[in-house]
Backbone as JSON, one array per atom type, in Angstrom:
{
  "sequence": "XXXXXXXXXXXXXXXXXXXXXXXXXXXXXXXXXXXXXXXXXXXXXXXXXXXXXXXXXXXXXXXXXXXXXXXXXXXXXXXXXXXXXXXXXXXXXXXXXXXXXXXXXXXXXXXXXXXXXXXXXXXXXXXXXXXXXXXXXXXXXXXXXXXXXXXXXXXXXXXXXXXXXXXXXXXXXXXXXXXXXXXXXXXXXXXXXXXXXXXXXXXXXXXXXXXXXXXXXXXXXXXXXXXXXXXXXXXXXXXXXXXXXXXXXXXXXXXXXXXXXXXXXXXXXXXXXXXXXXXXXXXXXXXXXXXXXXXXXXXX",
  "N": [[0.85, -1.08, -0.02], [0.84, 2.27, -0.67], [2.42, 4.57, 0.88], [0.02, 7.45, 2.7], [-0.4, 10.5, 1.04], [-0.16, 12.28, 3.19], [1.14, 11.59, 5.31], [3.84, 11.22, 3.86], [4.51, 14.25, 3.16], [4.81, 14.96, 6.21], [7.49, 13.48, 6.57], [9.3, 14.46, 4.71], [9.05, 17.41, 5.82], [10.76, 16.4, 8.49], [13.18, 15.94, 7.54], [14.59, 18.26, 5.96], [14.29, 19.48, 8.64], [16.49, 18.82, 9.74], [18.29, 18.86, 8.36], [18.64, 21.45, 8.14], [19.53, 22.51, 10.65], [22.23, 21.58, 10.9], [23.36, 23.07, 8.82], [23.23, 25.44, 9.98], [24.59, 24.95, 12.72], [27.04, 24.38, 10.86], [27.23, 27.24, 9.95], [27.92, 28.74, 11.76], [29.92, 27.6, 13.04], [32.0, 28.66, 10.99], [31.45, 31.59, 11.35], [32.31, 31.88, 14.27], [35.33, 31.17, 13.63], [35.62, 33.21, 11.97], [35.83, 35.27, 13.58], [37.5, 34.97, 15.53], [40.08, 34.58, 13.98], [39.96, 37.68, 12.99], [40.33, 39.21, 15.19], [40.35, 42.16, 17.09], [43.04, 44.23, 17.29], [45.03, 45.45, 20.26], [47.27, 47.61, 21.18], [50.52, 47.52, 23.38], [49.94, 48.55, 26.89], [51.62, 51.38, 27.29], [55.07, 52.08, 29.4], [55.55, 52.78, 32.93], [57.14, 54.79, 35.53], [58.24, 55.54, 38.69], [59.27, 58.08, 41.19], [61.55, 58.92, 43.55], [62.89, 61.93, 45.41], [65.99, 62.27, 47.52], [67.82, 65.04, 48.85], [70.55, 66.91, 49.78], [73.14, 65.55, 50.97], [76.69, 64.3, 50.13], [78.63, 63.53, 48.02], [81.74, 61.3, 47.04], [84.13, 62.69, 44.53], [83.68, 60.52, 42.02], [85.0, 59.06, 39.75], [87.04, 60.84, 38.7], [90.47, 61.23, 38.91], [92.27, 63.46, 39.4], [90.75, 64.33, 41.28], [91.73, 63.6, 43.43], [93.0, 61.8, 46.48], [95.8, 59.56, 47.5], [95.08, 57.46, 50.27], [96.01, 58.1, 53.71], [98.24, 60.16, 55.24], [99.86, 62.99, 54.69], [102.18, 65.8, 53.45], [101.39, 68.58, 52.45], [103.65, 70.98, 49.98], [104.73, 67.74, 48.94], [107.13, 66.11, 50.84], [110.46, 64.79, 50.16], [110.89, 62.57, 50.58], [108.02, 61.03, 50.31], [107.37, 61.4, 47.76], [107.53, 59.59, 45.9], [106.15, 56.64, 46.98], [103.61, 58.57, 47.2], [103.27, 58.79, 44.87], [102.83, 56.18, 43.56], [100.63, 55.11, 44.78], [98.71, 57.03, 44.44], [98.23, 56.2, 41.78], [97.6, 53.65, 42.26], [95.16, 53.58, 43.36], [93.7, 56.26, 42.82], [93.83, 55.86, 39.68], [93.96, 53.59, 38.52], [92.17, 51.8, 40.01], [88.98, 53.35, 41.43], [89.21, 53.76, 44.36], [90.79, 55.92, 46.27], [91.17, 58.46, 48.13], [89.07, 60.47, 47.4], [87.41, 63.88, 46.42], [85.01, 65.33, 48.29], [81.35, 66.0, 46.79], [78.35, 67.85, 46.73], [75.12, 66.28, 46.38], [72.32, 64.9, 44.63], [69.83, 62.47, 45.2], [68.32, 60.54, 42.88], [65.49, 57.78, 43.25], [64.4, 55.19, 42.13], [61.24, 54.75, 42.72], [58.85, 53.12, 41.61], [57.78, 50.98, 39.15], [56.3, 49.7, 36.61], [55.57, 47.57, 33.49], [58.19, 45.28, 35.64], [59.86, 45.07, 33.76], [61.0, 46.33, 32.45], [63.94, 47.03, 29.81], [67.09, 48.64, 30.99], [68.56, 49.58, 28.76], [66.78, 50.48, 26.96], [65.85, 53.13, 28.41], [66.08, 56.26, 28.25], [68.32, 59.01, 29.32], [68.6, 61.91, 29.8], [69.88, 65.66, 30.39], [68.39, 68.29, 29.85], [69.24, 71.36, 29.14], [67.15, 74.69, 29.02], [66.4, 76.65, 26.28], [68.85, 78.67, 26.83], [70.85, 79.33, 25.3], [72.93, 81.31, 23.19], [71.36, 81.45, 20.76], [69.15, 81.02, 22.04], [67.97, 78.49, 21.81], [67.44, 75.17, 22.98], [69.48, 73.27, 24.64], [72.06, 70.09, 24.91], [73.06, 68.65, 27.7], [74.2, 66.08, 28.56], [73.71, 63.2, 27.36], [71.99, 59.31, 27.47], [71.76, 56.01, 27.65], [70.56, 54.54, 30.41], [71.84, 52.12, 31.27], [74.39, 52.29, 30.14], [75.26, 54.75, 31.99], [76.4, 53.22, 34.19], [78.04, 53.04, 37.07], [80.38, 51.86, 39.35], [82.0, 52.54, 41.98], [85.02, 51.61, 43.6], [84.8, 49.77, 41.55], [84.29, 49.35, 39.02], [86.67, 50.35, 36.44], [86.7, 51.28, 34.03], [84.58, 52.81, 31.93], [81.37, 52.41, 30.16], [81.69, 51.1, 26.85], [79.8, 52.55, 25.15], [79.39, 54.8, 26.75], [78.22, 58.31, 27.4], [79.11, 61.02, 26.81], [80.46, 64.66, 28.29], [78.53, 67.81, 27.38], [76.92, 70.61, 25.67], [75.12, 73.3, 27.97], [73.6, 75.44, 27.57], [75.55, 78.18, 26.65], [78.09, 76.95, 27.51], [80.66, 75.29, 27.48], [80.53, 71.99, 28.79], [81.98, 69.78, 28.87], [84.69, 70.83, 27.53], [85.6, 72.21, 29.69], [88.22, 73.8, 31.39], [90.5, 75.43, 33.39], [92.62, 75.76, 32.4], [94.39, 76.89, 30.04], [94.05, 75.05, 26.96], [93.75, 72.69, 28.65], [92.71, 70.35, 28.94], [91.75, 67.11, 30.8], [91.89, 63.78, 30.83], [89.83, 61.74, 30.79], [88.15, 64.2, 30.91], [85.4, 64.39, 29.84], [83.4, 62.7, 30.61], [80.52, 61.29, 31.41], [80.59, 61.27, 34.4], [81.13, 63.19, 35.24], [78.73, 64.47, 36.18], [77.17, 62.77, 37.12], [75.81, 59.67, 37.88], [74.58, 56.42, 37.68], [73.42, 53.82, 39.95], [72.53, 50.79, 39.71], [70.37, 48.8, 41.16], [70.75, 45.92, 42.14], [73.54, 44.37, 40.95], [73.83, 43.07, 38.56], [71.91, 43.48, 37.28], [69.34, 43.6, 34.2], [67.49, 45.18, 33.78], [65.24, 47.35, 34.65], [65.03, 48.61, 38.92], [63.37, 48.54, 41.35], [64.66, 50.71, 43.74], [66.94, 51.51, 42.26], [69.26, 53.9, 41.64], [69.92, 57.53, 40.44], [72.31, 59.27, 41.04], [73.36, 62.56, 41.37], [75.02, 65.34, 40.54], [75.84, 68.37, 42.44], [76.16, 71.27, 41.37], [76.36, 73.53, 43.36], [77.49, 75.97, 44.89], [80.25, 75.81, 46.55], [83.44, 73.73, 46.09], [85.08, 71.04, 44.47], [88.1, 70.12, 45.88], [90.74, 69.78, 43.79], [94.12, 67.69, 42.83], [95.76, 68.38, 40.76], [98.39, 69.94, 41.05], [99.96, 68.69, 42.81], [100.07, 65.88, 41.91], [101.25, 66.88, 39.28], [103.74, 67.61, 40.35], [105.59, 65.22, 40.6], [105.61, 64.28, 38.48], [103.55, 63.12, 37.38], [101.64, 64.34, 35.47], [102.1, 66.68, 33.37], [104.47, 70.01, 33.92], [103.34, 72.13, 32.58], [100.45, 71.82, 33.22], [99.41, 72.84, 35.42], [98.24, 75.91, 36.82], [99.52, 76.97, 38.78], [102.18, 76.9, 39.38], [105.15, 75.6, 40.71], [104.08, 75.07, 42.88], [102.98, 72.86, 43.82], [100.74, 71.96, 45.84], [97.63, 70.54, 47.09], [94.1, 72.49, 45.66], [91.65, 74.47, 44.65], [89.13, 73.27, 42.6], [89.86, 73.58, 39.5], [90.29, 72.57, 37.04], [88.38, 71.11, 35.77], [85.44, 70.63, 35.1], [82.45, 69.6, 37.54], [79.13, 68.65, 37.81], [75.66, 69.85, 38.25], [75.03, 72.89, 36.24], [75.07, 76.19, 38.09], [73.59, 78.1, 37.58], [71.38, 76.64, 36.35], [69.13, 76.23, 38.74], [68.01, 78.73, 39.23], [65.49, 78.64, 37.95], [62.65, 77.94, 37.34], [61.98, 76.47, 34.9], [64.58, 76.48, 33.4], [66.44, 73.98, 33.2], [66.27, 70.81, 32.33], [65.66, 67.0, 33.39], [65.01, 64.65, 31.81], [64.1, 61.3, 31.4], [63.19, 58.43, 29.2], [61.0, 56.04, 27.75], [62.04, 54.17, 25.22], [61.25, 52.29, 23.96], [58.63, 49.88, 22.32], [55.38, 51.23, 22.9], [57.22, 54.06, 22.63], [57.64, 56.11, 25.23], [57.38, 59.04, 27.41], [59.08, 58.89, 30.86], [59.89, 60.4, 33.25], [59.83, 63.69, 34.12], [61.83, 66.16, 35.51], [62.32, 68.75, 36.58], [65.39, 70.39, 37.49], [65.99, 72.68, 38.82], [64.35, 71.72, 41.56], [65.83, 69.92, 42.88], [67.68, 70.81, 44.74], [68.2, 73.58, 46.63], [69.0, 76.56, 45.75], [71.65, 77.62, 46.75], [74.1, 80.17, 47.33], [75.02, 80.22, 44.65]],
  "CA": [[0.06, -0.24, -0.52], [1.59, 3.67, -0.69], [1.81, 5.94, 1.65], [-0.57, 8.45, 2.67], [0.24, 11.81, 1.11], [0.33, 13.02, 4.67], [2.66, 11.04, 5.57], [4.86, 11.91, 3.03], [5.09, 14.98, 3.54], [5.69, 14.72, 7.41], [8.39, 12.59, 6.35], [10.13, 15.41, 4.17], [9.91, 18.26, 6.92], [11.6, 16.03, 9.16], [14.46, 15.88, 6.98], [14.42, 19.72, 6.04], [14.69, 20.13, 9.95], [18.13, 18.33, 9.97], [19.25, 19.92, 7.25], [18.7, 23.41, 8.72], [20.31, 22.06, 11.79], [23.07, 21.55, 10.34], [23.91, 24.3, 8.03], [23.04, 26.27, 11.05], [25.95, 24.63, 12.79], [28.46, 25.35, 10.02], [27.25, 28.57, 9.51], [28.38, 29.22, 13.51], [31.52, 27.36, 13.3], [32.48, 29.58, 9.95], [31.49, 32.8, 12.02], [33.58, 31.66, 15.15], [36.68, 30.97, 13.15], [36.31, 34.72, 11.14], [35.53, 36.38, 14.79], [38.97, 34.36, 15.75], [40.71, 35.24, 12.68], [39.49, 38.85, 13.21], [40.58, 39.76, 16.54], [40.93, 43.69, 16.96], [45.01, 43.88, 18.07], [45.46, 46.46, 20.92], [48.75, 48.34, 21.8], [50.64, 47.65, 24.69], [50.22, 49.57, 27.93], [52.78, 52.35, 27.74], [55.4, 51.32, 30.59], [55.47, 53.96, 33.7], [57.89, 54.77, 37.08], [57.83, 56.77, 39.76], [60.96, 58.33, 41.47], [61.62, 59.94, 45.08], [64.27, 62.47, 45.46], [66.99, 62.7, 48.15], [68.6, 65.99, 48.5], [71.58, 67.05, 51.43], [74.11, 64.51, 51.19], [77.6, 64.65, 49.28], [79.21, 61.9, 47.46], [83.35, 61.4, 46.34], [83.94, 62.68, 42.92], [84.41, 59.39, 41.61], [85.53, 58.73, 38.49], [88.12, 61.51, 38.42], [91.56, 61.04, 39.44], [92.47, 64.45, 39.7], [90.39, 65.28, 42.37], [91.51, 62.31, 44.56], [94.67, 61.26, 47.0], [95.84, 58.51, 48.24], [94.79, 57.15, 51.64], [97.24, 58.04, 54.27], [98.68, 61.03, 56.37], [100.78, 63.53, 53.51], [102.25, 66.87, 53.91], [101.94, 68.9, 51.2], [104.65, 70.23, 49.3], [105.43, 66.29, 49.72], [108.32, 65.44, 50.89], [110.93, 64.17, 49.21], [110.62, 60.78, 50.5], [106.33, 61.09, 50.22], [107.15, 61.6, 46.51], [107.21, 57.83, 45.54], [104.86, 56.43, 48.07], [102.18, 59.02, 46.85], [102.75, 58.56, 42.99], [102.53, 54.8, 43.43], [99.68, 54.71, 45.5], [98.15, 57.61, 43.75], [98.26, 55.39, 40.76], [96.68, 52.43, 42.06], [93.93, 54.02, 43.99], [93.39, 56.86, 42.07], [93.72, 55.81, 38.33], [94.01, 52.4, 38.11], [90.44, 51.62, 40.12], [88.51, 54.6, 42.02], [89.23, 53.4, 45.83], [91.09, 56.67, 46.8], [90.16, 59.53, 49.0], [88.2, 61.71, 46.17], [86.57, 65.04, 46.99], [83.36, 65.54, 48.17], [80.37, 67.27, 46.39], [76.93, 68.4, 46.97], [74.53, 65.58, 45.71], [70.8, 64.57, 44.83], [69.36, 61.21, 44.87], [66.72, 59.91, 42.4], [65.68, 56.97, 43.14], [63.51, 54.9, 41.48], [60.35, 53.78, 43.71], [57.81, 52.15, 41.16], [58.07, 50.68, 38.07], [55.35, 48.78, 35.74], [56.05, 46.55, 33.87], [59.05, 44.92, 36.09], [60.73, 43.72, 32.86], [61.8, 47.44, 31.49], [65.64, 47.4, 30.16], [67.93, 49.56, 30.44], [68.69, 49.71, 27.36], [65.82, 51.46, 26.24], [65.73, 53.94, 28.87], [67.05, 57.0, 27.89], [68.26, 59.92, 30.29], [68.99, 63.76, 29.0], [69.42, 66.58, 30.98], [68.16, 69.09, 28.78], [69.41, 73.27, 29.49], [66.21, 75.04, 28.23], [66.5, 78.35, 25.98], [69.89, 78.91, 27.34], [72.14, 79.27, 24.73], [72.9, 82.27, 22.49], [70.37, 81.77, 19.82], [67.82, 81.21, 22.34], [67.35, 77.36, 21.72], [68.04, 74.23, 23.96], [71.28, 72.42, 24.82], [71.91, 68.81, 25.86], [74.29, 68.33, 28.76], [74.68, 64.78, 28.99], [71.99, 62.03, 26.98], [72.53, 58.17, 27.19], [71.08, 55.06, 28.31], [70.79, 54.08, 32.11], [72.94, 50.9, 31.04], [75.44, 52.83, 29.93], [76.12, 55.56, 32.65], [76.5, 52.72, 35.28], [79.71, 53.61, 37.52], [80.6, 50.96, 40.51], [83.01, 52.85, 42.58], [85.54, 50.16, 43.97], [84.69, 48.44, 41.02], [84.44, 49.89, 37.92], [87.83, 50.62, 35.92], [86.56, 51.57, 32.85], [82.87, 53.2, 31.26], [80.48, 51.51, 28.9], [82.14, 51.31, 25.7], [79.03, 53.71, 24.95], [79.48, 55.71, 27.15], [78.12, 59.36, 26.95], [80.02, 62.45, 27.23], [79.7, 66.25, 28.51], [78.34, 68.35, 25.84], [76.95, 72.16, 26.45], [74.37, 73.55, 28.69], [73.94, 76.86, 27.12], [76.95, 78.52, 25.88], [78.77, 76.75, 28.63], [81.3, 74.0, 27.36], [81.27, 71.7, 30.2], [83.42, 68.98, 28.25], [86.07, 71.41, 27.34], [86.18, 73.11, 30.63], [89.19, 73.86, 32.44], [91.21, 76.54, 34.35], [94.45, 76.0, 32.25], [94.07, 77.34, 28.82], [94.29, 74.44, 26.25], [94.08, 71.63, 29.05], [91.62, 69.28, 29.03], [92.55, 66.28, 31.33], [92.04, 62.59, 30.6], [88.5, 61.74, 31.01], [87.19, 65.35, 31.27], [84.35, 65.01, 28.88], [82.56, 61.49, 31.1], [79.19, 61.74, 32.0], [80.45, 61.02, 35.62], [81.9, 64.61, 36.19], [77.26, 65.2, 36.16], [76.65, 62.0, 37.82], [75.84, 58.64, 37.52], [73.91, 55.42, 37.53], [73.83, 52.86, 40.55], [71.39, 49.93, 39.94], [70.06, 48.04, 43.02], [71.59, 44.89, 41.61], [74.54, 45.07, 39.93], [74.25, 42.4, 37.61], [70.48, 43.6, 36.64], [69.54, 44.75, 33.28], [65.83, 45.73, 33.67], [65.1, 48.46, 36.04], [63.9, 47.4, 39.77], [62.62, 49.86, 42.64], [65.34, 51.02, 44.69], [68.03, 51.87, 41.43], [69.35, 55.3, 41.73], [70.43, 57.95, 39.82], [73.09, 60.24, 41.46], [73.32, 63.81, 40.29], [76.15, 66.0, 41.59], [74.99, 69.96, 42.35], [77.17, 72.17, 41.62], [75.31, 74.95, 43.63], [77.99, 76.18, 46.67], [81.58, 74.74, 47.34], [84.08, 73.11, 44.7], [85.68, 70.11, 45.22], [89.62, 69.83, 45.88], [92.17, 68.9, 42.59], [95.16, 67.46, 43.43], [96.44, 67.81, 39.82], [99.46, 70.31, 40.96], [100.19, 67.49, 43.24], [100.78, 64.95, 40.82], [102.17, 67.14, 38.24], [105.35, 67.83, 40.93], [105.82, 63.93, 40.8], [105.2, 63.89, 37.13], [102.03, 62.47, 36.41], [100.92, 65.1, 34.42], [103.21, 67.98, 32.88], [103.88, 70.98, 35.18], [102.51, 73.17, 32.89], [98.99, 71.53, 33.61], [99.42, 73.03, 36.67], [98.75, 77.36, 36.89], [99.94, 77.42, 40.03], [103.49, 76.75, 39.09], [105.64, 74.49, 41.4], [103.46, 74.9, 44.54], [102.49, 71.56, 44.55], [99.64, 71.91, 47.1], [96.09, 70.67, 46.21], [93.75, 73.58, 44.85], [90.66, 74.45, 44.4], [89.54, 72.8, 41.14], [89.61, 74.33, 38.45], [90.78, 71.61, 35.63], [87.53, 70.12, 35.21], [83.64, 70.69, 35.95], [81.66, 69.03, 37.98], [77.88, 68.87, 38.58], [74.81, 70.5, 37.21], [75.35, 74.25, 36.53], [74.21, 76.55, 38.83], [72.25, 78.67, 36.39], [69.95, 75.54, 36.37], [68.83, 76.74, 39.94], [67.89, 80.03, 39.43], [64.42, 79.23, 37.71], [62.16, 76.35, 36.86], [62.16, 76.18, 33.98], [65.68, 76.28, 33.36], [67.07, 73.08, 33.05], [65.51, 69.67, 32.96], [65.83, 65.64, 33.69], [64.07, 64.01, 31.57], [63.75, 59.71, 31.39], [62.41, 58.25, 28.31], [61.44, 54.73, 27.3], [62.23, 54.22, 23.76], [60.55, 50.45, 22.95], [57.13, 50.5, 21.96], [55.01, 52.33, 22.52], [57.68, 55.26, 23.33], [57.4, 57.22, 26.27], [58.01, 59.71, 28.2], [58.83, 58.07, 32.29], [59.84, 61.34, 34.27], [60.11, 64.71, 33.28], [62.1, 66.15, 36.69], [62.96, 70.24, 37.03], [66.68, 70.67, 38.09], [65.45, 73.82, 40.26], [63.41, 71.05, 42.42], [66.29, 69.18, 43.29], [68.25, 71.4, 45.5], [68.2, 75.04, 46.98], [69.85, 77.85, 44.94], [72.36, 78.54, 47.73], [75.52, 80.42, 46.73], [75.25, 79.86, 42.96]],
  "C": [[0.71, 1.26, 0.08], [1.14, 4.29, 0.74], [1.1, 6.7, 1.74], [0.58, 9.78, 1.8], [0.74, 12.45, 2.18], [1.43, 12.81, 5.09], [3.87, 11.07, 4.51], [6.0, 12.91, 2.83], [5.47, 15.56, 4.68], [7.42, 14.31, 6.86], [9.74, 13.72, 6.24], [10.24, 16.9, 5.38], [10.68, 17.55, 7.57], [12.99, 16.16, 8.67], [15.2, 17.44, 6.37], [14.89, 19.97, 7.47], [16.26, 19.9, 10.38], [18.87, 18.79, 8.97], [19.85, 21.59, 7.62], [19.73, 23.17, 9.89], [21.71, 21.97, 11.28], [24.2, 22.18, 9.64], [23.95, 25.4, 8.71], [24.59, 26.26, 12.14], [27.38, 25.14, 12.34], [28.68, 26.25, 9.77], [28.06, 29.42, 10.99], [29.5, 28.81, 13.64], [32.42, 28.68, 12.64], [32.32, 30.9, 10.97], [32.71, 32.59, 13.21], [34.82, 31.64, 14.28], [36.97, 32.27, 12.29], [36.45, 35.68, 12.79], [37.21, 36.53, 15.2], [40.16, 35.39, 14.99], [40.91, 36.83, 12.78], [39.95, 39.78, 13.9], [41.4, 41.52, 16.43], [41.86, 43.64, 17.73], [44.74, 45.1, 18.55], [46.71, 46.9, 21.13], [48.97, 47.9, 22.78], [50.26, 48.51, 25.25], [51.55, 49.93, 27.86], [53.72, 52.06, 29.69], [55.41, 53.02, 31.83], [56.85, 53.38, 34.91], [57.3, 55.9, 37.65], [59.21, 56.88, 40.43], [60.47, 59.06, 43.09], [63.23, 60.74, 44.83], [64.66, 62.6, 46.55], [67.87, 63.89, 48.3], [69.39, 65.85, 50.03], [72.61, 66.21, 51.76], [75.22, 64.73, 49.9], [77.73, 63.04, 48.94], [80.89, 62.23, 46.84], [82.98, 61.7, 44.83], [84.7, 61.38, 42.24], [84.26, 59.64, 40.07], [86.98, 60.07, 37.98], [89.4, 61.72, 39.21], [92.14, 62.35, 39.79], [92.42, 65.46, 40.59], [90.4, 64.15, 43.81], [93.58, 62.33, 45.04], [94.28, 60.54, 47.48], [95.45, 58.68, 49.74], [96.11, 57.27, 52.17], [97.09, 59.78, 54.93], [100.09, 61.92, 55.27], [100.5, 64.74, 54.34], [102.89, 67.61, 52.25], [102.74, 70.83, 51.67], [104.81, 68.65, 50.12], [106.67, 66.11, 50.1], [109.42, 64.87, 49.82], [111.34, 62.49, 49.34], [109.06, 60.38, 50.57], [106.35, 60.7, 48.9], [106.61, 60.13, 45.76], [106.1, 57.26, 46.32], [103.62, 57.24, 47.44], [101.89, 58.7, 45.54], [102.55, 56.88, 42.96], [101.01, 54.71, 44.16], [98.14, 55.74, 44.93], [97.56, 56.67, 42.13], [97.18, 54.14, 41.07], [95.27, 52.6, 42.68], [93.27, 55.17, 43.88], [92.5, 56.9, 40.25], [93.39, 54.84, 38.3], [92.17, 51.98, 38.6], [89.97, 52.78, 41.18], [87.93, 54.25, 43.7], [89.95, 54.6, 46.69], [90.32, 57.4, 48.1], [89.67, 60.56, 47.85], [87.35, 62.87, 46.96], [85.49, 64.72, 47.18], [82.53, 66.48, 47.6], [79.28, 66.83, 46.83], [76.06, 67.19, 46.05], [72.97, 64.97, 45.82], [70.85, 63.31, 44.33], [68.35, 60.63, 44.08], [66.84, 58.85, 42.3], [64.4, 56.52, 42.76], [62.43, 54.13, 42.76], [59.07, 52.96, 43.3], [58.26, 52.28, 40.06], [56.94, 49.2, 37.68], [55.4, 49.1, 34.07], [57.1, 46.59, 34.44], [60.06, 44.52, 35.05], [61.33, 45.34, 31.6], [63.41, 47.7, 31.32], [66.16, 48.58, 30.04], [68.34, 50.24, 29.73], [68.25, 50.47, 26.51], [65.02, 51.98, 27.31], [66.66, 55.08, 28.78], [67.37, 58.29, 28.89], [69.05, 61.19, 29.6], [68.5, 64.76, 29.89], [69.76, 68.2, 29.71], [68.19, 71.17, 29.77], [68.3, 73.73, 28.43], [66.61, 76.47, 27.7], [67.64, 78.54, 26.29], [71.09, 79.26, 26.63], [71.72, 80.44, 23.79], [71.99, 82.59, 21.44], [68.95, 81.3, 20.77], [67.45, 79.18, 22.62], [67.92, 76.38, 22.97], [68.81, 73.44, 23.65], [71.2, 71.25, 25.55], [73.23, 68.67, 27.01], [74.93, 66.98, 28.76], [72.97, 63.97, 28.4], [72.75, 60.38, 26.6], [71.75, 57.02, 27.75], [71.56, 54.73, 29.23], [71.81, 52.79, 31.87], [74.45, 51.94, 31.34], [76.22, 54.03, 30.79], [76.08, 54.52, 33.84], [77.99, 52.82, 35.52], [79.63, 52.85, 38.88], [81.63, 51.74, 40.84], [83.63, 52.08, 43.4], [85.73, 49.36, 42.87], [84.79, 48.2, 39.24], [85.87, 50.67, 37.63], [87.8, 51.91, 34.9], [84.9, 51.81, 32.53], [82.77, 52.08, 30.28], [81.24, 52.26, 27.93], [81.45, 52.6, 25.07], [78.59, 54.78, 25.74], [79.5, 57.29, 26.55], [79.17, 60.59, 27.33], [79.47, 63.94, 27.59], [79.69, 66.66, 27.57], [78.17, 69.86, 26.71], [75.42, 72.17, 27.64], [74.4, 74.92, 28.46], [75.01, 76.69, 25.95], [78.24, 77.89, 26.68], [79.42, 75.38, 28.26], [81.6, 72.8, 28.33], [82.2, 70.53, 29.55], [84.34, 69.41, 28.25], [86.43, 72.37, 28.47], [87.29, 73.03, 31.35], [89.76, 75.25, 32.8], [92.1, 76.74, 33.51], [94.08, 75.92, 30.94], [94.69, 76.29, 27.85], [94.21, 73.11, 27.17], [92.74, 71.28, 29.16], [91.63, 68.13, 29.27], [91.87, 65.28, 30.85], [90.62, 62.34, 31.26], [87.43, 63.06, 30.86], [86.07, 65.51, 30.53], [83.0, 63.87, 29.49], [81.76, 61.8, 31.35], [79.73, 61.54, 33.62], [81.02, 62.02, 36.15], [79.96, 65.3, 36.22], [76.58, 64.09, 37.18], [76.53, 60.58, 37.24], [74.73, 57.58, 37.92], [73.83, 53.85, 38.24], [72.26, 51.81, 40.82], [71.35, 49.03, 40.85], [70.87, 46.81, 43.22], [72.28, 44.7, 40.43], [74.61, 44.21, 38.39], [72.73, 42.05, 36.53], [70.66, 43.9, 35.37], [68.1, 45.11, 32.92], [65.84, 46.85, 35.26], [64.24, 47.84, 37.58], [64.03, 48.75, 40.55], [64.01, 49.4, 43.56], [66.87, 51.35, 43.92], [67.9, 53.21, 41.78], [70.34, 55.73, 41.3], [71.19, 59.26, 41.15], [73.26, 61.44, 40.43], [74.11, 64.66, 41.46], [75.64, 67.14, 41.07], [75.82, 70.88, 42.94], [76.62, 73.51, 42.1], [75.39, 75.65, 44.98], [79.17, 75.1, 46.45], [82.2, 74.31, 45.93], [85.08, 72.23, 45.22], [87.14, 70.42, 45.14], [90.31, 69.18, 44.87], [93.33, 68.84, 43.41], [96.26, 67.43, 42.22], [98.32, 68.98, 39.86], [100.17, 69.46, 41.69], [100.68, 66.46, 42.21], [101.47, 65.24, 40.0], [103.93, 67.65, 39.13], [105.61, 66.17, 40.69], [105.63, 63.51, 39.17], [103.97, 62.8, 36.39], [101.21, 63.1, 35.75], [102.08, 66.54, 34.54], [102.71, 68.8, 34.05], [103.15, 71.79, 34.21], [100.88, 73.01, 32.96], [98.59, 72.15, 34.43], [99.89, 74.95, 36.46], [99.72, 78.13, 37.84], [101.31, 77.43, 40.32], [104.14, 75.52, 40.02], [104.81, 74.9, 43.3], [102.86, 73.74, 45.23], [101.47, 71.13, 45.71], [98.14, 71.33, 45.93], [95.33, 72.2, 46.23], [92.28, 73.52, 45.11], [90.0, 73.72, 43.3], [89.24, 73.51, 40.2], [90.17, 73.57, 36.74], [89.76, 71.3, 35.05], [85.77, 70.71, 35.6], [83.07, 70.02, 36.62], [80.09, 69.06, 38.49], [76.67, 69.57, 37.48], [74.95, 72.06, 37.61], [74.71, 74.68, 37.73], [73.15, 77.57, 38.31], [70.72, 77.61, 36.41], [68.79, 75.64, 37.87], [68.14, 77.97, 40.35], [65.88, 79.73, 38.95], [64.01, 77.76, 37.29], [62.07, 75.76, 35.86], [63.31, 76.16, 33.05], [66.28, 75.26, 32.91], [65.81, 71.52, 33.71], [66.22, 68.1, 32.97], [65.13, 65.19, 32.91], [64.16, 62.42, 30.93], [62.95, 59.65, 30.64], [62.51, 56.77, 28.09], [61.35, 54.67, 25.55], [61.68, 53.08, 23.29], [59.16, 51.4, 22.63], [56.02, 50.17, 22.84], [56.39, 53.26, 23.19], [56.94, 56.6, 24.34], [57.78, 57.89, 27.29], [57.96, 58.94, 29.96], [58.55, 59.42, 33.15], [60.32, 62.37, 33.68], [60.6, 66.03, 35.01], [63.03, 68.15, 36.33], [64.13, 70.07, 38.02], [66.44, 71.38, 39.59], [65.19, 73.04, 41.76], [64.52, 70.18, 43.13], [67.58, 69.86, 44.41], [68.08, 73.16, 45.86], [69.31, 75.82, 46.42], [70.76, 78.47, 46.21], [73.76, 78.58, 46.83], [75.98, 79.64, 45.64], [76.64, 80.36, 42.4]]
}
């Protein structure tokens, strides 16, 4: 007996329902794949840091052998019996390895108090000391510019700066790198960044910025360190012509190179700035610190 037309139509509707369900499921899977393939890209969040400032302390003039004397008790001018021991000890303690009795200079510490994320490479953080509108043409000048990893200096351990260590430049019309009280004299290493400051990682082997890392900034807003260049010249470590005081062979107020932030950076809020910049992706300014806030402008 042939099935009735009514039953035939019911069977066809059941097949159609199954086919529709399969097609809907297939479309859902395709749509899901498309949504996954065309996911919208969101750029990474820029890094950030916070800093704390500590003023009113002093540090030796690390890295400047002419501002150093050997440890011990000496008579100036040196007696004949002291000259050879002084020369040998100065070479070991002041020139080869900075462990000698270096002159003290006012400093401010810029301490990293917060870091996000905690894997910012030191190679991707740039330090700039900017002198604003201080040149004869009214433009800005850069006293020091370099990555933090190139400004690391460990007194008593570091004997040579990093191969890419930055040098002193200009602050306005003042050529800090070429400064000397003696005509034509630019002492060895006289242009290195560590005349202005240096970077101390809390963990010496760390390659990323860490809470507790510290920038030491020399503050030249009163007082001068003592130089022993004339003493060193008297024992043959420098040419006698390098000492403008002749054969006095005594410690003098520093005249052969310049240390620290120039005093005019403390005369107004916008005179000079320290800027830390992240140079990775996305490039971001991490901190802008007016130098005038880092120490009171006493006896500039």
